[in-house]
C-alpha positions in Angstrom: -16.4 -24.3 -3.9 -15.9 -25.7 -0.1 -12.5 -24.1 0.7 -9.6 -25.9 1.8 -9.4 -24.3 5.6 -12.4 -25.8 6.3 -12.8 -27.7 9.6 -15.5 -30.9 9.6 -18.0 -29.9 12.4 -16.4 -26.5 13.3 -16.0 -24.4 10.2 -17.3 -24.3 6.7 -16.0 -21.9 4.2 -17.9 -22.5 1.0 -17.0 -20.1 -2.2 -19.7 -19.1 -5.0 -19.4 -17.1 -8.2 -22.7 -16.4 -10.0 -22.9 -15.8 -13.3 -26.0 -13.7 -14.5 -28.0 -14.1 -17.8 -31.0 -12.6 -19.5 -29.6 -8.7 -18.0 -28.1 -6.2 -19.8 -23.7 -6.7 -19.9 -24.2 -9.7 -17.9 -21.3 -10.6 -19.9 -19.1 -7.5 -18.4 -19.5 -8.8 -14.7 -20.2 -11.7 -12.1 -20.2 -11.5 -8.2 -18.7 -13.7 -5.9 -20.1 -14.7 -2.7 -18.2 -16.2 0.2 -20.2 -18.1 3.4 -18.6 -19.0 6.5 -20.2 -21.0 8.6 -18.5 -21.7 12.3 -20.0 -23.4 15.0 -20.3 -21.2 18.1 -21.5 -23.6 20.7 -23.3 -27.4 20.6 -26.6 -26.0 19.6 -25.7 -22.6 17.9 -23.8 -21.6 14.7 -22.8 -18.2 12.8 -23.2 -17.3 9.4 -21.0 -14.5 7.9 -21.3 -13.9 4.5 -19.3 -11.5 2.0 -19.9 -10.4 -1.7 -18.0 -9.0 -4.2 -18.6 -7.7 -8.1 -16.1 -8.7 -10.2 -15.3 -7.6 -13.7 -14.2 -9.3 -16.8 -14.2 -6.3 -19.0 -13.9 -2.6 -17.8 -17.5 -0.9 -18.9 -17.8 3.0 -18.8 -18.2 4.7 -16.0 -21.9 5.2 -16.3 -22.4 1.4 -17.1 -20.3 0.5 -14.1 -22.6 2.3 -11.8 -25.4 1.1 -13.6 -24.3 -2.2 -13.1 -23.3 -1.7 -9.1 -26.0 0.2 -8.1 -28.6 -3.0 -9.4 -26.1 -5.2 -8.3 -25.7 -4.5 -4.5 -29.4 -3.9 -4.5 -30.4 -7.4 -5.9 -27.4 -9.1 -3.6 -29.1 -7.0 -0.5 -32.7 -8.1 -1.6 -31.1 -11.8 -1.8 -29.6 -11.7 1.6 -32.9 -10.0 3.4 -35.3 -13.1 2.0 -32.3 -15.5 3.1 -32.5 -14.1 6.6 -36.2 -14.2 6.8 -36.3 -18.0 5.8 -33.4 -18.7 8.1 -35.6 -17.1 10.9 -38.5 -19.0 9.9 -36.7 -22.3 10.5 -34.7 -21.0 13.5 -38.4 -20.5 15.1 -39.6 -24.2 13.6 -36.7 -26.0 14.7 -36.8 -24.0 18.4 -40.8 -25.0 18.5 -40.1 -28.5 17.9 -37.1 -28.6 20.9 -39.7 -27.0 23.2 -42.3 -29.8 22.2 -39.9 -32.2 22.6 -38.2 -31.1 25.8 -41.4 -30.3 27.6 -44.3 -32.6 25.9 -46.3 -29.8 25.5 -47.9 -27.9 22.2 -46.3 -24.5 22.1 -48.5 -21.5 21.7 -48.6 -19.5 18.7 -46.8 -16.4 20.9 -43.9 -18.3 21.7 -43.4 -19.9 18.6 -43.0 -16.6 17.5 -40.6 -15.5 20.2 -38.6 -18.5 21.3 -37.3 -17.9 24.9 -33.4 -17.2 25.1 -32.5 -16.9 21.3 -30.5 -13.8 20.5 -29.7 -12.4 17.2 -27.4 -10.1 16.4 -29.0 -7.5 13.1 -26.9 -4.9 11.8 -29.2 -1.7 10.3 -29.1 0.3 7.8 -28.4 3.3 9.9 -25.0 1.9 10.4 -23.8 1.4 7.1 -24.9 4.9 6.2 -22.4 6.2 9.1 -19.8 3.9 7.3 -20.5 5.2 3.7 -19.9 8.9 5.7 -16.7 8.0 7.1 -15.5 6.5 4.0 -16.4 9.9 2.0 -14.7 12.3 4.7 -11.7 10.1 4.7 -11.7 9.7 0.8 -11.5 13.9 0.8 -14.5 14.6 1.0 -15.7 13.3 -2.6 -19.2 13.9 -3.9 -19.6 10.0 -3.3 -21.9 7.5 -4.5 -20.0 4.0 -5.7 -19.4 4.9 -9.2 -17.5 7.8 -7.8 -15.0 6.1 -6.2 -11.3 5.6 -7.3 -9.6 2.5 -9.1 -8.5 1.1 -5.7 -12.0 1.3 -4.4 -13.1 -0.8 -7.4 -13.9 -3.9 -5.9 -15.7 -3.1 -2.7 -16.4 -5.9 -0.2 -19.5 -6.0 1.8 -20.3 -8.0 4.7 -23.9 -9.0 5.7 
């Protein structure tokens, strides 16, 4: 669903609800994702994605921990694959732009690393540090996702 706050040519916000089938406890939850595509300048855009798990029924804590562990794992795998495909497309488009502007065929090395291309990548180590700070701030609990309180049920993740 395209969000009402979207501005043509500047910012697009798309909300998505994903209902999974063919897995255990599929009727207990669904996932929601928000894609925010923002124009940085004439030739650059930024894609920011956030995801959440929403529950239709309140599962037992053991089942909830299983659902969250597997769902977050699947979401992270999906976004890693999406990042890889976007990078391939970006490289292809960069090589086409250099062919059109210079009239030369780019070499295999230049197609892999386009000049002037900068990409911000968040590492897992940063997320691990955030989790540590959350645990310390929450009273030093034992801490995986299944041990959190009711207020933290709907943890948001941003990729």
